[in-house]
C-alpha positions as CSV (number, residue, x, y, z in Angstrom):
1,M,-98.0,67.4,116.1
2,R,-100.0,66.7,113.0
3,L,-98.6,68.5,110.0
4,L,-99.9,68.9,106.5
5,V,-97.5,69.9,103.8
6,V,-99.3,71.3,100.8
7,G,-96.8,70.8,97.9
8,G,-95.0,67.9,99.6
9,S,-93.6,66.6,96.2
10,G,-91.6,69.8,95.7
11,L,-88.0,70.4,96.6
12,L,-88.8,72.3,99.8
13,G,-92.0,70.4,100.6
14,R,-90.2,67.1,100.5
15,E,-87.4,68.3,102.8
16,V,-90.0,69.7,105.3
17,C,-91.7,66.3,105.3
18,R,-88.4,64.5,105.8
19,Q,-87.4,66.7,108.8
20,A,-90.8,66.7,110.4
21,V,-90.9,62.9,110.2
22,G,-87.5,62.8,111.8
23,A,-88.7,64.9,114.6
24,G,-91.5,62.4,115.3
25,W,-94.4,64.4,113.8
26,S,-97.3,62.8,112.0
27,V,-97.0,64.1,108.5
28,A,-99.2,64.2,105.4
29,G,-97.9,65.6,102.2
30,T,-99.8,66.5,99.0
31,Y,-98.8,66.1,95.4
32,H,-100.4,66.9,92.1
33,S,-98.0,65.2,89.8
34,G,-94.9,63.2,90.7
35,S,-94.8,61.8,94.3
36,V,-93.8,62.8,97.8
37,G,-91.5,59.9,98.2
38,V,-90.6,60.3,101.9
39,S,-90.9,57.3,104.2
40,G,-93.4,57.8,107.0
41,V,-95.4,60.5,105.1
42,T,-99.0,59.9,104.1
43,A,-99.2,61.1,100.5
44,R,-102.5,62.6,99.3
45,R,-103.2,63.9,95.7
46,L,-104.5,67.4,95.7
47,D,-105.5,70.1,93.2
48,V,-105.1,73.3,95.1
49,T,-107.2,75.2,92.6
50,D,-110.2,73.1,93.8
51,R,-111.3,74.9,96.9
52,A,-113.8,72.2,97.9
53,A,-111.1,69.5,97.6
54,V,-108.6,71.5,99.7
55,R,-111.2,72.0,102.4
56,A,-112.1,68.3,102.4
57,L,-108.5,67.2,102.7
58,V,-107.8,69.5,105.6
59,S,-110.9,68.4,107.3
60,A,-109.9,64.7,106.8
61,V,-106.3,65.2,108.0
62,R,-107.2,67.5,110.9
63,P,-103.7,69.0,111.1
64,D,-102.4,71.1,113.9
65,A,-100.4,73.1,111.3
66,V,-100.2,73.5,107.6
67,V,-97.1,74.5,105.5
68,G,-98.3,75.9,102.2
69,T,-95.9,75.8,99.3
70,P,-98.1,75.7,96.2
71,Y,-96.9,77.5,93.1
72,R,-96.5,77.0,89.4
73,Y,-94.4,79.6,87.7
74,A,-96.8,80.6,84.9
75,D,-100.1,79.7,86.6
76,W,-101.9,82.3,88.6
77,A,-104.6,79.9,89.7
78,V,-102.1,77.6,91.5
79,T,-99.8,80.3,92.9
80,A,-102.4,82.9,94.0
81,D,-105.8,81.2,94.2
82,G,-104.3,78.0,95.5
83,A,-102.6,79.8,98.3
84,A,-105.9,81.5,99.2
85,N,-107.7,78.1,99.2
86,V,-105.1,76.6,101.5
87,A,-105.2,79.6,103.9
88,S,-109.0,79.5,104.0
89,A,-109.1,75.8,104.8
90,A,-106.4,76.0,107.4
91,A,-108.1,78.9,109.1
92,E,-111.4,77.1,109.2
93,A,-109.7,74.1,110.8
94,G,-107.9,76.3,113.3
95,A,-104.5,75.1,112.1
96,R,-101.3,77.1,112.3
97,L,-100.3,78.3,108.8
98,V,-96.8,78.9,107.4
99,H,-97.0,80.2,103.9
100,I,-94.0,80.1,101.6
101,S,-93.6,83.3,99.6
102,S,-90.8,84.6,97.4
103,D,-88.4,87.5,96.7
104,A,-90.0,87.6,93.2
105,L,-92.6,89.9,94.6
106,H,-90.0,92.8,94.8
107,A,-89.1,95.0,91.8
108,G,-85.3,95.0,92.6
109,R,-83.0,97.7,93.9
110,P,-79.4,98.1,95.2
111,E,-80.6,98.3,98.8
112,A,-81.6,95.1,100.7
113,Y,-85.3,94.5,101.3
114,A,-86.5,94.4,104.9
115,D,-89.1,91.9,106.1
116,D,-92.0,94.4,106.1
117,D,-91.2,96.1,102.7
118,P,-94.4,95.9,100.7
119,P,-94.5,94.0,97.4
120,T,-93.7,95.9,94.2
121,P,-94.0,93.2,91.5
122,I,-93.0,93.9,88.0
123,F,-93.7,90.6,86.3
124,P,-96.6,88.0,86.4
125,Y,-95.1,85.5,88.8
126,G,-94.1,88.2,91.2
127,A,-97.7,89.6,91.0
128,A,-99.1,86.2,91.7
129,K,-96.9,85.8,94.8
130,A,-97.9,89.2,96.0
131,A,-101.5,88.4,95.5
132,A,-101.0,85.2,97.4
133,E,-99.5,87.1,100.4
134,T,-102.4,89.6,100.3
135,A,-105.0,86.8,100.4
136,V,-103.2,84.8,103.1
137,R,-102.8,87.9,105.4
138,A,-106.5,88.9,104.9
139,I,-107.7,85.3,105.7
140,D,-105.3,84.6,108.5
141,P,-103.5,87.5,110.1
142,A,-101.7,85.1,112.4
143,A,-100.0,83.2,109.6
144,A,-96.2,83.4,109.0
145,L,-95.2,84.4,105.5
146,V,-91.7,83.2,104.6
147,R,-90.1,85.2,101.9
148,T,-87.2,83.3,100.5
149,S,-84.9,83.2,97.5
150,L,-83.2,80.6,95.2
151,I,-83.4,77.3,96.9
152,L,-80.4,75.1,96.6
153,G,-79.9,71.4,97.3
154,E,-79.9,68.0,95.6
155,G,-82.4,68.1,92.8
156,S,-82.6,71.9,92.8
157,P,-83.6,73.4,89.4
158,Q,-81.2,76.2,90.2
159,I,-78.3,73.8,90.3
160,Q,-79.4,71.9,87.2
161,L,-79.6,75.2,85.3
162,C,-76.0,75.9,86.3
163,R,-74.9,72.5,85.1
164,D,-76.7,73.0,81.8
165,A,-75.0,76.4,81.4
166,L,-71.6,74.7,82.0
167,A,-72.5,72.1,79.3
168,G,-73.5,74.9,76.9
169,R,-77.2,74.0,77.0
170,A,-78.4,77.1,78.8
171,A,-77.1,80.6,79.8
172,L,-76.9,82.2,83.2
173,F,-77.7,85.9,83.7
174,T,-75.0,88.2,85.0
175,D,-77.5,90.9,85.9
176,E,-79.9,89.0,88.3
177,L,-78.7,89.0,91.9
178,R,-80.3,86.8,94.6
179,C,-79.6,85.4,98.1
180,P,-79.6,81.6,97.7
181,V,-80.5,79.4,100.7
182,D,-79.9,75.7,101.3
183,V,-83.1,73.6,101.3
184,A,-82.2,71.9,104.6
185,D,-81.7,75.3,106.3
186,L,-84.9,76.7,104.9
187,A,-87.0,73.6,105.9
188,A,-85.6,73.7,109.5
189,A,-86.5,77.4,109.7
190,V,-90.0,76.6,108.4
191,L,-90.5,74.0,111.1
192,E,-89.3,76.4,113.8
193,L,-91.9,78.8,112.6
194,V,-94.6,76.2,112.7
195,A,-93.9,75.8,116.4
196,S,-93.9,79.6,117.0
197,D,-96.5,82.3,117.0
198,Y,-94.7,84.6,114.6
199,A,-97.1,86.4,112.3
200,G,-96.5,88.3,109.1
201,P,-93.6,88.4,106.5
202,L,-90.2,87.1,107.4
203,N,-87.1,87.1,105.1
204,V,-85.5,83.6,105.3
205,A,-82.6,83.5,102.9
206,G,-78.8,83.2,102.8
207,P,-76.5,86.2,103.6
208,D,-74.6,86.2,100.3
209,G,-75.9,88.1,97.3
210,V,-74.7,86.5,94.1
211,S,-75.7,86.6,90.4
212,R,-76.9,83.5,88.7
213,A,-73.6,83.5,86.7
214,E,-71.6,83.7,90.0
215,L,-73.6,80.8,91.3
216,G,-72.6,78.9,88.1
217,L,-69.0,79.5,88.9
218,L,-69.4,78.2,92.4
219,V,-71.1,75.0,91.1
220,A,-68.2,74.5,88.6
221,R,-65.6,74.9,91.3
222,R,-67.4,72.5,93.6
223,A,-67.7,69.9,90.8
224,G,-64.1,70.4,89.6
225,V,-65.4,71.5,86.2
226,D,-63.6,74.0,84.0
227,P,-65.8,77.1,84.0
228,A,-64.3,78.4,80.8
229,H,-67.3,77.2,78.8
230,L,-69.9,78.7,81.1
231,K,-72.5,80.4,79.0
232,T,-73.7,83.8,80.3
233,T,-75.9,86.6,79.1
234,T,-78.2,89.2,80.6
235,A,-81.9,89.2,81.3
236,A,-82.0,92.5,79.4
237,A,-80.4,91.0,76.3
238,A,-82.9,88.1,76.5
239,G,-85.7,90.6,76.6
240,L,-87.0,89.4,80.0
241,V,-88.7,91.8,82.4
242,R,-87.7,90.4,85.8
243,P,-86.3,91.9,89.0
244,A,-82.5,92.5,88.8
245,E,-80.9,93.0,92.3
246,V,-83.0,91.5,95.0
247,R,-81.2,91.1,98.3
248,L,-83.3,89.9,101.3
249,D,-82.1,91.2,104.7
250,S,-82.7,88.1,107.0
251,T,-81.4,89.8,110.2
252,R,-84.7,89.3,111.9
253,A,-84.8,85.6,111.1
254,T,-81.2,85.2,112.2
255,G,-82.1,86.6,115.6
256,L,-85.4,84.8,115.9
257,L,-84.5,81.3,114.9
258,R,-82.0,78.7,116.1
259,T,-81.4,77.5,112.5
260,R,-78.3,79.0,111.0
261,L,-78.9,80.3,107.4
262,R,-75.7,79.5,105.6
263,G,-74.4,81.6,102.7
264,V,-73.8,80.2,99.3
265,T,-70.0,80.7,99.6
266,E,-70.0,78.5,102.7
267,L,-72.3,75.9,101.1
268,F,-70.0,75.5,98.1
269,A,-66.7,75.6,100.0
270,A,-64.4,72.7,99.2
């Protein structure tokens, strides 16, 4: 299996590369800044907003499958247009595509979101992720679209934010609820989907819904740190317009995949 991981320098992309190499696959991973840094991976620099460059790279690598993870939080061109460029090049090459999406495309509500619930974005990043999905589905209806949540693991920005809040350098929101997932679990699920014919959106997240502040408490307990100094606030008080409660119902993925999606409580158990 020849696999191209677009965004191989990111937290998830690097773990996908690592597991794919471990499975004996031939792997190429792209970076824009930073590095892929995984032994056995052919690293290639790529600007996903350059459609011709994306097409040329896919043509040179000739992958059997492409995992597309491109995003930049405040950059529509990377998150939306970049995903479309990757989908177009993969489709032209006849490569299987697994596109990584996000729970950010939902508006938030008390009830959990099913796999096929349509996007209802309420802020720019969510709109960009929704646009990316729309483009990918139009270009390649056979692609798998993985909707996931906060990604945890060594080097995770989510964990670093918790550490910063415990040190008084940041604040965690008590009114934003998500379903965190371990990066190793998510990468394993992605590789299972690469080898499958699943098409369309699929929720791949942990079973536990927790607020960012609750996540901070779990990080503190795991590190043996006194949580008394954990700084918290609310997104509303900070003046941010972002989804509040976003639970992803991953029942379909749990039944479809061999990979067990562990909850954050289990992940941080002593």
